[in-house]
Every structure is written in C-alpha cells, then in structure tokens.
OpenMM code with the backbone's topology and positions (N, CA, C; nanometers):
from openmm import Vec3, app, unit

residues = "MET ASP LYS LEU ASN GLN TYR ARG HIS ILE ILE ARG GLN LEU LEU THR GLN LYS ALA THR ILE LYS PRO ILE GLY GLY ASP ILE GLU PRO GLU THR ILE PHE ASP GLU LYS ALA ASP ARG TYR LEU LEU VAL HIS LEU GLY TRP HIS GLU GLN LYS ARG ILE TYR ALA CYS ILE LEU HIS LEU GLU ILE ARG ASP GLU LYS ILE TRP ILE GLN HIS ASN GLN THR ASP GLN SER ILE THR GLU GLU LEU MET GLU ASN GLY ILE PRO LYS THR ASP ILE VAL LEU GLY LEU GLN PRO SER TYR VAL ARG GLU TYR LEU SER ALA".split()
positions = [
    Vec3(2.3418, 12.0982, -6.1628),
    Vec3(2.4610, 12.1285, -6.1826),
    Vec3(2.5089, 12.2079, -6.2440),
    Vec3(2.6070, 12.3125, -6.1132),
    Vec3(2.6452, 12.4157, -6.1460),
    Vec3(2.7352, 12.4438, -6.2515),
    Vec3(2.7895, 12.5118, -6.2622),
    Vec3(2.8992, 12.5464, -6.4369),
    Vec3(3.0234, 12.5026, -6.4093),
    Vec3(3.0371, 12.5644, -6.3035),
    Vec3(3.1967, 12.5033, -6.2176),
    Vec3(3.2147, 12.3339, -6.2222),
    Vec3(3.0764, 12.3042, -6.1304),
    Vec3(3.0817, 12.2112, -6.0877),
    Vec3(3.0785, 12.0669, -6.2474),
    Vec3(2.9642, 12.1856, -6.3495),
    Vec3(3.0181, 12.1129, -6.4734),
    Vec3(3.1504, 12.0761, -6.5340),
    Vec3(3.2024, 12.1977, -6.5832),
    Vec3(3.3214, 12.1821, -6.6498),
    Vec3(3.4548, 12.0673, -6.5518),
    Vec3(3.4465, 12.0548, -6.4291),
    Vec3(3.5287, 11.9639, -6.3993),
    Vec3(3.4654, 11.8345, -6.4035),
    Vec3(3.3487, 11.7733, -6.4314),
    Vec3(3.2762, 11.6806, -6.4397),
    Vec3(3.3248, 11.6189, -6.5896),
    Vec3(3.3150, 11.7019, -6.6890),
    Vec3(3.3506, 11.6849, -6.8146),
    Vec3(3.5085, 11.6985, -6.8579),
    Vec3(3.5768, 11.7555, -6.7699),
    Vec3(3.7313, 11.7617, -6.7738),
    Vec3(3.7660, 11.6006, -6.7339),
    Vec3(3.7146, 11.5773, -6.6218),
    Vec3(3.7869, 11.4251, -6.5587),
    Vec3(3.7199, 11.3422, -6.6853),
    Vec3(3.5781, 11.3279, -6.6917),
    Vec3(3.5398, 11.2166, -6.7662),
    Vec3(3.6331, 11.1772, -6.8936),
    Vec3(3.6611, 11.3270, -6.9574),
    Vec3(3.8087, 11.3073, -7.0946),
    Vec3(3.8531, 11.2990, -7.0713),
    Vec3(3.9402, 11.3136, -6.9496),
    Vec3(4.0510, 11.2783, -6.9089),
    Vec3(4.1160, 11.1326, -6.8861),
    Vec3(3.9706, 11.0830, -6.8137),
    Vec3(3.9658, 10.9495, -6.8163),
    Vec3(3.9239, 10.8309, -6.9005),
    Vec3(3.8837, 10.9171, -7.0026),
    Vec3(3.8807, 10.8390, -7.0698),
    Vec3(3.9942, 10.8126, -7.1634),
    Vec3(4.0577, 10.9324, -7.1927),
    Vec3(4.1981, 10.9181, -7.2642),
    Vec3(4.2783, 10.8322, -7.1648),
    Vec3(4.2735, 10.8385, -7.0679),
    Vec3(4.3444, 10.7534, -6.9785),
    Vec3(4.3489, 10.6030, -7.0521),
    Vec3(4.2383, 10.5459, -7.1014),
    Vec3(4.2018, 10.4378, -7.0882),
    Vec3(4.3261, 10.3769, -7.2149),
    Vec3(4.3623, 10.4105, -7.2815),
    Vec3(4.4682, 10.4283, -7.4332),
    Vec3(4.5854, 10.3546, -7.3468),
    Vec3(4.6598, 10.2462, -7.3846),
    Vec3(4.7982, 10.2318, -7.2970),
    Vec3(4.9198, 10.2739, -7.4444),
    Vec3(4.9663, 10.3547, -7.4496),
    Vec3(5.0624, 10.3615, -7.5541),
    Vec3(5.1487, 10.2930, -7.5678),
    Vec3(5.1595, 10.2992, -7.6923),
    Vec3(5.2559, 10.2130, -7.7617),
    Vec3(5.3860, 10.1655, -7.7167),
    Vec3(5.4573, 10.0530, -7.7426),
    Vec3(5.5822, 10.0823, -7.6967),
    Vec3(5.6690, 10.0738, -7.5552),
    Vec3(5.7188, 9.9716, -7.5169),
    Vec3(5.7811, 9.9731, -7.3256),
    Vec3(5.6514, 9.9839, -7.1972),
    Vec3(5.6773, 10.0423, -7.0814),
    Vec3(5.6226, 9.9769, -7.0441),
    Vec3(5.5972, 10.0729, -6.9285),
    Vec3(5.4825, 10.1709, -7.0456),
    Vec3(5.4201, 10.3254, -7.0726),
    Vec3(5.2747, 10.3029, -6.9196),
    Vec3(5.2559, 10.3331, -6.8402),
    Vec3(5.1042, 10.4096, -6.8399),
    Vec3(5.0512, 10.4900, -6.8388),
    Vec3(4.9156, 10.5158, -6.9063),
    Vec3(4.8826, 10.6845, -6.8335),
    Vec3(4.8132, 10.6597, -6.7415),
    Vec3(4.8107, 10.8284, -6.6466),
    Vec3(4.8048, 10.8564, -6.5681),
    Vec3(4.7377, 10.9796, -6.5494),
    Vec3(4.6161, 11.0474, -6.4752),
    Vec3(4.5561, 11.1203, -6.4684),
    Vec3(4.6292, 11.1734, -6.3209),
    Vec3(4.6091, 11.3762, -6.3240),
    Vec3(4.5800, 11.3879, -6.2004),
    Vec3(4.4658, 11.5033, -6.1843),
    Vec3(4.4042, 11.4700, -6.0907),
    Vec3(4.3225, 11.6037, -6.0903),
    Vec3(4.3171, 11.6643, -5.9292),
    Vec3(4.3199, 11.7538, -5.9259),
    Vec3(4.3489, 11.8650, -5.8759),
    Vec3(4.2167, 12.0033, -5.8261),
    Vec3(4.1669, 11.9389, -5.7969),
    Vec3(4.0224, 12.0280, -5.7999),
    Vec3(3.9991, 12.1523, -5.7320),
    Vec3(4.1403, 12.1367, -5.6184),
    Vec3(4.1009, 12.2572, -5.5162),
    Vec3(4.1514, 12.3645, -5.5971),
    Vec3(4.2823, 12.3541, -5.7037),
    Vec3(4.3486, 12.4577, -5.7702),
    Vec3(4.3032, 12.4489, -5.8930),
    Vec3(4.2018, 12.3398, -5.9744),
    Vec3(4.1528, 12.3308, -6.0438),
    Vec3(4.2397, 12.3257, -6.2214),
    Vec3(4.3509, 12.2119, -6.1408),
    Vec3(4.4160, 12.1926, -6.2451),
    Vec3(4.4040, 12.0232, -6.3034),
    Vec3(4.4096, 11.9550, -6.3826),
    Vec3(4.3803, 11.8664, -6.4528),
    Vec3(4.4833, 11.8153, -6.5933),
    Vec3(4.5584, 11.6715, -6.5205),
    Vec3(4.6610, 11.6720, -6.6635),
    Vec3(4.6262, 11.5122, -6.6497),
    Vec3(4.6986, 11.4576, -6.7972),
    Vec3(4.7383, 11.3432, -6.8183),
    Vec3(4.8217, 11.2913, -6.8267),
    Vec3(4.8957, 11.2501, -6.7896),
    Vec3(5.0633, 11.1876, -6.8054),
    Vec3(5.0756, 11.0866, -6.8105),
    Vec3(5.2035, 10.9903, -6.9261),
    Vec3(5.2547, 10.8981, -6.9405),
    Vec3(5.3686, 10.8427, -6.8658),
    Vec3(5.3988, 10.7996, -6.7621),
    Vec3(5.4953, 10.7474, -6.7346),
    Vec3(5.5528, 10.6438, -6.7171),
    Vec3(5.6778, 10.5372, -6.7225),
    Vec3(5.7028, 10.4593, -6.7138),
    Vec3(5.8401, 10.4551, -6.8147),
    Vec3(5.9161, 10.3425, -6.8587),
    Vec3(6.0204, 10.2720, -6.8860),
    Vec3(6.0412, 10.2466, -7.0435),
    Vec3(6.0687, 10.3117, -7.1485),
    Vec3(6.1179, 10.2081, -7.2660),
    Vec3(6.2610, 10.1867, -7.3217),
    Vec3(6.2665, 10.0554, -7.2689),
    Vec3(6.3749, 9.9932, -7.2875),
    Vec3(6.4976, 10.0195, -7.1382),
    Vec3(6.5495, 10.1099, -7.1459),
    Vec3(6.6464, 10.2136, -7.0529),
    Vec3(6.6396, 10.3395, -7.0492),
    Vec3(6.5383, 10.3297, -7.1430),
    Vec3(6.4822, 10.5180, -7.0889),
    Vec3(6.3854, 10.5430, -7.0191),
    Vec3(6.4008, 10.6382, -6.9204),
    Vec3(6.2708, 10.6637, -6.8222),
    Vec3(6.1911, 10.7927, -6.9392),
    Vec3(6.0771, 10.7313, -6.9094),
    Vec3(5.9494, 10.8879, -6.9354),
    Vec3(5.8906, 10.9389, -6.8591),
    Vec3(5.8858, 11.0360, -6.9327),
    Vec3(5.7584, 11.1075, -6.8283),
    Vec3(5.7248, 11.2095, -6.8637),
    Vec3(5.6106, 11.2349, -6.9344),
    Vec3(5.5474, 11.3142, -7.0646),
    Vec3(5.4032, 11.4003, -7.0093),
    Vec3(5.4067, 11.4848, -7.0527),
    Vec3(5.2365, 11.5832, -7.0217),
    Vec3(5.1622, 11.5918, -7.1295),
    Vec3(5.0552, 11.5040, -7.1516),
    Vec3(4.9891, 11.4514, -7.3083),
    Vec3(4.8852, 11.5962, -7.2740),
    Vec3(4.8425, 11.6090, -7.1868),
    Vec3(4.7151, 11.6876, -7.1300),
    Vec3(4.7497, 11.8081, -7.0409),
    Vec3(4.7096, 11.9349, -7.0192),
    Vec3(4.7287, 11.9825, -6.9027),
    Vec3(4.5965, 12.1121, -6.9384),
    Vec3(4.4827, 12.1004, -6.8518),
    Vec3(4.3378, 12.1864, -6.8834),
    Vec3(4.3392, 12.2405, -6.7443),
    Vec3(4.3052, 12.3668, -6.7253),
    Vec3(4.3112, 12.4383, -6.5859),
    Vec3(4.1364, 12.5235, -6.6075),
    Vec3(4.1053, 12.4986, -6.5083),
    Vec3(3.9846, 12.5867, -6.5034),
    Vec3(3.9896, 12.7168, -6.4420),
    Vec3(4.0216, 12.8092, -6.5253),
    Vec3(4.0132, 12.9717, -6.4354),
    Vec3(3.9040, 13.0576, -6.4803),
    Vec3(3.8501, 13.1864, -6.3563),
    Vec3(3.7301, 13.2238, -6.3892),
    Vec3(3.6595, 13.1987, -6.4599),
    Vec3(3.6484, 13.0618, -6.4354),
    Vec3(3.5059, 13.0038, -6.5058),
    Vec3(3.5421, 12.9782, -6.6229),
    Vec3(3.6411, 12.9659, -6.6889),
    Vec3(3.6649, 12.9105, -6.8549),
    Vec3(3.7508, 12.8565, -6.8506),
    Vec3(3.7709, 12.7496, -6.9610),
    Vec3(3.8744, 12.6134, -6.9332),
    Vec3(3.9778, 12.6526, -7.0033),
    Vec3(4.0904, 12.6897, -6.9094),
    Vec3(4.2369, 12.7063, -7.0549),
    Vec3(4.2984, 12.6040, -7.0662),
    Vec3(4.3206, 12.5660, -7.2041),
    Vec3(4.3987, 12.4441, -7.2444),
    Vec3(4.5591, 12.4743, -7.2747),
    Vec3(4.6266, 12.4409, -7.1510),
    Vec3(4.7768, 12.4403, -7.1275),
    Vec3(4.8792, 12.3509, -7.2109),
    Vec3(4.8244, 12.2526, -7.2563),
    Vec3(4.9233, 12.1988, -7.3289),
    Vec3(4.8277, 12.0785, -7.3692),
    Vec3(4.9032, 12.0760, -7.4860),
    Vec3(4.8116, 11.9495, -7.5872),
    Vec3(4.8924, 11.8328, -7.6972),
    Vec3(4.9298, 11.7721, -7.6625),
    Vec3(5.0095, 11.6578, -7.6964),
    Vec3(4.9318, 11.5521, -7.7751),
    Vec3(4.8571, 11.5529, -7.8223),
    Vec3(4.7696, 11.4556, -7.8978),
    Vec3(4.7447, 11.4893, -7.9961),
    Vec3(4.7188, 11.4136, -8.1143),
    Vec3(4.6507, 11.4555, -8.2341),
    Vec3(4.5068, 11.4680, -8.2149),
    Vec3(4.4779, 11.5029, -8.1296),
    Vec3(4.2554, 11.5346, -8.1407),
    Vec3(4.2421, 11.6799, -8.0739),
    Vec3(4.0997, 11.7126, -8.1239),
    Vec3(4.1675, 11.8445, -8.1041),
    Vec3(4.0498, 11.8981, -7.9362),
    Vec3(4.1067, 11.9079, -7.8599),
    Vec3(4.0286, 11.9263, -7.7382),
    Vec3(3.9417, 12.0069, -7.7350),
    Vec3(3.9394, 12.1221, -7.8043),
    Vec3(3.8996, 12.2400, -7.8259),
    Vec3(3.7466, 12.1599, -7.8667),
    Vec3(3.7380, 12.0935, -7.9855),
    Vec3(3.6612, 12.0321, -8.0098),
    Vec3(3.5564, 11.9549, -7.9511),
    Vec3(3.6612, 11.8077, -7.8666),
    Vec3(3.5712, 11.7549, -7.7477),
    Vec3(3.5347, 11.8166, -7.6529),
    Vec3(3.5703, 11.9569, -7.6059),
    Vec3(3.4835, 11.9982, -7.5453),
    Vec3(3.3504, 12.0602, -7.5504),
    Vec3(3.4372, 12.1435, -7.6872),
    Vec3(3.2774, 12.1717, -7.7196),
    Vec3(3.1723, 12.0949, -7.7766),
    Vec3(3.1763, 11.9227, -7.8363),
    Vec3(3.1178, 11.8422, -7.8359),
    Vec3(3.0106, 11.8139, -7.6909),
    Vec3(3.0796, 11.8233, -7.5880),
    Vec3(3.0319, 11.7894, -7.4399),
    Vec3(2.9874, 11.9269, -7.4009),
    Vec3(2.9115, 12.0290, -7.4656),
    Vec3(2.8642, 12.0906, -7.4443),
    Vec3(2.9254, 12.2394, -7.3879),
    Vec3(3.0944, 12.2696, -7.3736),
    Vec3(3.1161, 12.3973, -7.3456),
    Vec3(3.1004, 12.4853, -7.4414),
    Vec3(3.0422, 12.5912, -7.4592),
    Vec3(3.0988, 12.6676, -7.5304),
    Vec3(3.1386, 12.7517, -7.5691),
    Vec3(3.2188, 12.7768, -7.6856),
    Vec3(3.3453, 12.7957, -7.7573),
    Vec3(3.4172, 12.9438, -7.6559),
    Vec3(3.3124, 13.0081, -7.5892),
    Vec3(3.3429, 13.1558, -7.5574),
    Vec3(3.4236, 13.0697, -7.3390),
    Vec3(3.4229, 12.9932, -7.3582),
    Vec3(3.4704, 12.9603, -7.2663),
    Vec3(3.5301, 12.9031, -7.2655),
    Vec3(3.6400, 12.8615, -7.3871),
    Vec3(3.7490, 12.7891, -7.4058),
    Vec3(3.8974, 12.9124, -7.4231),
    Vec3(3.9991, 12.8954, -7.3767),
    Vec3(4.0977, 13.0201, -7.3831),
    Vec3(4.1885, 12.9321, -7.4114),
    Vec3(4.3068, 12.9231, -7.5120),
    Vec3(4.4107, 12.8274, -7.5862),
    Vec3(4.5374, 12.9012, -7.5002),
    Vec3(4.5507, 12.8921, -7.4147),
    Vec3(4.6333, 12.8759, -7.2498),
    Vec3(4.7727, 12.8644, -7.3460),
    Vec3(4.7980, 12.7739, -7.4378),
    Vec3(4.9480, 12.7401, -7.4744),
    Vec3(4.9475, 12.7948, -7.6159),
    Vec3(4.8785, 12.9248, -7.6431),
    Vec3(4.8841, 13.0311, -7.7489),
    Vec3(4.9248, 13.1664, -7.6499),
    Vec3(5.0482, 13.2051, -7.7460),
    Vec3(5.0511, 13.3787, -7.6500),
    Vec3(4.9243, 13.4634, -7.6436),
    Vec3(4.9356, 13.5659, -7.5480),
    Vec3(4.8126, 13.6200, -7.5105),
    Vec3(4.7479, 13.6992, -7.6577),
    Vec3(4.8795, 13.7651, -7.7506),
    Vec3(4.8791, 13.8560, -7.8524),
    Vec3(4.8316, 13.7501, -7.9559),
    Vec3(4.8122, 13.6581, -7.9606),
    Vec3(4.7628, 13.5349, -8.0424),
    Vec3(4.6730, 13.5200, -8.0590),
    Vec3(4.5992, 13.4961, -7.9022),
    Vec3(4.4801, 13.4296, -7.9192),
    Vec3(4.3590, 13.4991, -7.9286),
    Vec3(4.3566, 13.6249, -7.9830),
    Vec3(4.2277, 13.6924, -8.0264),
    Vec3(4.1905, 13.6837, -8.2012),
    Vec3(4.3025, 13.6651, -8.2270),
    Vec3(4.3041, 13.5910, -8.3474),
    Vec3(4.2800, 13.4957, -8.4189),
    Vec3(4.2829, 13.3813, -8.2935),
    Vec3(4.2364, 13.2670, -8.2777),
    Vec3(4.1217, 13.2192, -8.2526),
    Vec3(4.0217, 13.1117, -8.3606),
    Vec3(3.8910, 13.1264, -8.2703),
    Vec3(3.9138, 12.9667, -8.1594),
    Vec3(3.8805, 12.9663, -8.0574),
    Vec3(3.9044, 12.8385, -8.0263),
    Vec3(3.8421, 12.6944, -8.0839),
] * unit.nanometer
topology = app.Topology()
chain = topology.addChain("A")
for resn in residues:
    res = topology.addResidue(resn, chain)
    for name in ("N", "CA", "C"):
        topology.addAtom(name, app.Element.getBySymbol(name[0]), res)
C-alpha cells in the first residue's frame, strides 16, 4: 500500500472507531464524512438535545502534500499521538489548527 492510501486508511479507521462512541445526552449521532477526492475527513455530531439542534465538528483532518493536517480537534485525546501510534511519522503531521508562525516551534 502506498503512503497516500495508507494515510487514508489510518484516518478512516481512527474516525470510524471514534464514531462508535455515542455522545451523552440528547438524541445525538456521530457521523463520519470521508471525501477521498479532496482528502478531507470529518467526524461530526448531529441531532437534538431537548429543543436545541446540535451540529458540531469534532475532528477535521486533511491530507495535503502527503502530510496529515489536523484542522480541528474537539476531543480530549491527542490525535497526533494516535496517528504516530499508527505509524505516521511526526514529520508528516501538521498542526493546521495553529497559526503558521507558531507551528515551527511546536512538536506535532
């Protein structure tokens, strides 16, 4: 499996696993969105809590220039650590949720 397909597989696997955890409270469902053409991958929570509509992006990952960009992480877990545990080198993880002038000082 080439690098790009391996990264896609790992991201799909991680998000699918996280989508098995149902949020507490309300009638809220986790939903995965995989756009392999644009290499964008999301986990969202969708539903209702009492009279309030819930739509929340929990995780947003992208693949750009053969690197995984973490665009949004609303979990209490380190997605960077999970990606590295699955064989993604630290050098191929970009913290897109941080400004570019800060990224060079952070270790993924």
